[in-house]
C-alpha positions as CSV (number, residue, x, y, z in Angstrom):
1,X,12.1,8.8,-7.1
2,X,13.9,6.7,-4.6
3,X,12.7,3.3,-3.5
4,X,12.0,4.7,0.0
5,X,9.8,7.5,-1.6
6,X,8.0,4.8,-3.6
7,X,7.3,2.9,-0.4
8,X,5.9,6.0,1.2
9,X,3.7,6.9,-1.8
10,X,2.3,3.3,-2.0
11,X,1.6,3.4,1.8
12,X,-0.2,6.8,1.5
13,X,-2.3,5.4,-1.4
14,X,-3.2,2.3,0.6
15,X,-4.3,4.4,3.5
16,X,-6.3,6.7,1.3
17,X,-8.2,3.8,-0.3
18,X,-8.8,2.2,3.2
19,X,-10.1,5.4,4.6
20,X,-12.4,6.1,1.6
21,X,-14.0,2.7,2.4
22,X,-14.4,3.6,6.1
23,X,-12.2,0.7,7.3
24,X,-9.9,0.9,10.3
25,X,-6.5,-0.7,10.4
26,X,-7.9,-3.1,13.0
27,X,-10.9,-3.7,10.6
28,X,-8.5,-4.9,8.0
29,X,-7.5,-7.7,10.4
30,X,-11.0,-9.3,10.1
31,X,-12.7,-11.5,7.6
32,X,-11.7,-13.9,4.9
33,X,-8.9,-11.6,3.5
34,X,-7.6,-10.4,6.8
35,X,-4.2,-8.6,7.0
36,X,-2.8,-8.0,10.5
37,X,-3.3,-4.4,11.6
38,X,0.4,-4.1,12.4
39,X,1.2,-5.0,8.7
40,X,-1.3,-2.4,7.5
41,X,0.4,0.1,9.9
42,X,3.8,-0.7,8.5
43,X,2.6,-0.5,4.9
44,X,0.9,2.8,5.3
45,X,4.0,4.2,7.1
46,X,6.3,3.1,4.2
47,X,8.2,0.8,6.6
48,X,7.6,-2.5,4.9
49,X,8.4,-4.3,1.7
50,X,5.0,-5.5,0.7
51,X,4.5,-8.9,-0.9
52,X,2.2,-9.6,-3.8
53,X,0.2,-11.9,-1.5
54,X,-0.3,-9.1,1.0
55,X,-1.3,-6.6,-1.8
56,X,-3.7,-9.2,-3.1
57,X,-5.3,-9.6,0.3
58,X,-5.5,-5.9,0.9
59,X,-7.2,-5.4,-2.5
60,X,-9.7,-8.2,-1.8
61,X,-10.4,-6.7,1.6
62,X,-11.0,-3.3,0.1
63,X,-12.9,-4.7,-2.8
64,X,-10.7,-3.0,-5.4
65,X,-8.5,-3.9,-8.3
66,X,-4.8,-4.0,-7.3
67,X,-3.9,-1.5,-10.0
68,X,-5.6,1.2,-7.8
69,X,-2.7,1.0,-5.4
70,X,-0.3,2.5,-8.0
71,X,-2.4,5.5,-9.0
72,X,0.1,8.1,-7.9
73,X,2.7,10.3,-9.6
74,X,5.8,8.3,-10.6
75,X,8.6,10.0,-12.5
76,X,9.8,7.9,-15.4
77,X,13.0,9.8,-16.4
78,X,16.3,8.0,-15.8
79,X,17.5,9.6,-12.5
80,X,20.6,7.6,-11.8
81,X,21.4,9.6,-8.6
82,X,18.3,8.3,-6.8
83,X,18.6,4.6,-7.7
84,X,19.4,2.0,-5.1
């Protein structure tokens, strides 16, 4: 898996978790643990290197444990051709 693919998978997972909780991207920009909707849009589109601080705030906003973000398939074999 390339880093770009990892970003896309993480973004899709964040979007899935957000939608399961009936939250809009704009709704994530409200409250104590707000994250700007544009940041959410970039994360979900796989266009952003997310910080731990942002992941923490998204998890708090969604009321989930951060480990749930990484519940997707991740090949573990050593594939040197896809490393960056």
